[in-house]
N, C-alpha and C positions, 0 to 999 in steps of 0.2 A: 830622214826617210824621204825618198823622192816620190812625189805625187804625180800621177799621170794626168793627162789633160782633162779628165773628168772633174767636175766640181765635187766637193765634199758635201755630204748631206747630214743634217742634224740627226743625232741619235735620240731615241726615246730614252727617258730616264729608266734605269734598270734597278731592280730590287734583287740584289745578289748577296747571299750570305757566304762569305769566305771563311769564317771562323772555323766551321767544321773541316775545312781542308787544311788550315794552318795549324790548328790545335794538335793533331797527332804528330806533326813535325816537331813542334815545340816540346811535346812530351817525350819524344823519341831521341832528342839530342842529349848527349851525355854532358856531365859537368865539364869534362876536359874539352869536348867540342865547343861548348859555350865559350870557354876561355880562349880557344883558338879563334873563334869568330870575332869575339870582342877585341882581340889583339890585332885583328886584320890579317892573321896568318893561318888560315884554316889548312888542315892537311887534306890529302886527296879524299879520304873517306867522308870528311865533313863537306867538302865541295860537292860530292856526289849526292849527298842528302839534300843540300840546298838546291842543286840543280833539279833533282826530282820534284821538290816542292814547287819550284818555279814552273816547270813543265806542267804540273797538275793545275796550278792556278791559271796559267795562260790558256790551257785547254778548256778548263771550266768557263772562264770568261768569254772565250771565243764562241763556245757553244751557246752561251746565254745571249750574246750579242747577235749571233746569226739567227737564233730563234726569234729575236725581237725585231729583226730587220726585214720582215716579210715585204717583198716587193722592192727593196732597196737594191739598186744596181750601181750606185756610185761609191767611190772610196770614202772612207772615214778617217778622220784625223785623230792623233793621240789626244788632242785637246777635247775633242767631242766624246771620246771614250771616257776620259777622266771626268768630264762634266756629267755624262750619263750615269757613271758609277757613284757620283757624289763623293762622299767621304768613306764609302764602304770599304774600299781597298786599304786605304791608310788606317782606318779604325780597326780593321781585322788584323792587320799586321801588328799594330800597336797593342791591341788587346792580347794577342797571342804571345807577344814578347813582354807582357805585363808592363806596358808603357801607356796605359789607358789615359793617364793624365798628361802624357807627352805626345799627343797625336801629331803635333807639328815637329817632332824630332826630325832632324835633317836626314838621318839614315832611313827612317821610314818613308819620308818623301822621295828620296832617291830611289828606293826600292819600288815604290808605287809608280814612279815615272818610268822606270825601266820595264816594269810589267806592262804598263799601258802601251809603251812603244811596241813591245812584242805582240800584244793583243791586236793593235792596229795593223801591224804587218800581216799577222795571221788572218784577220778578218778581211783585209783588202785582197790578200791572195785568194781566199775562198770566194769572194765576190767577183773577182776577175776571171775565175775559172770558167771555161766554156760551158760546163754543165752545172753552173751554180744555180740553185733553186732556193732563193731566199724568200 
């Protein structure tokens, strides 16, 4: 992600609960869809379900971060977002996938990193908008 000339600003620690967003996804995925996901070859219907979940998580996190950034006018980094979320994102994904004992699972971390990147881009876009009122 390209950063503009503005400096990044430290994010406050956020207390975000993502499990209520992730849980319905997990419950709604069929056995066949899980098999496709685990094989790395999801069909179009499964990809749509995963994309819907990703959009919902990114939207929820973006709203929470923008609500917490009162007065912030500089860009935020992926790292600051990951830091402010703590392990909430990874833990919610792992818990929903019944990997609670495997929070450090590579796929969970890759997913959390991808979501953090999207949230950073979304937050920075909102902060750079001419009518941004954080």
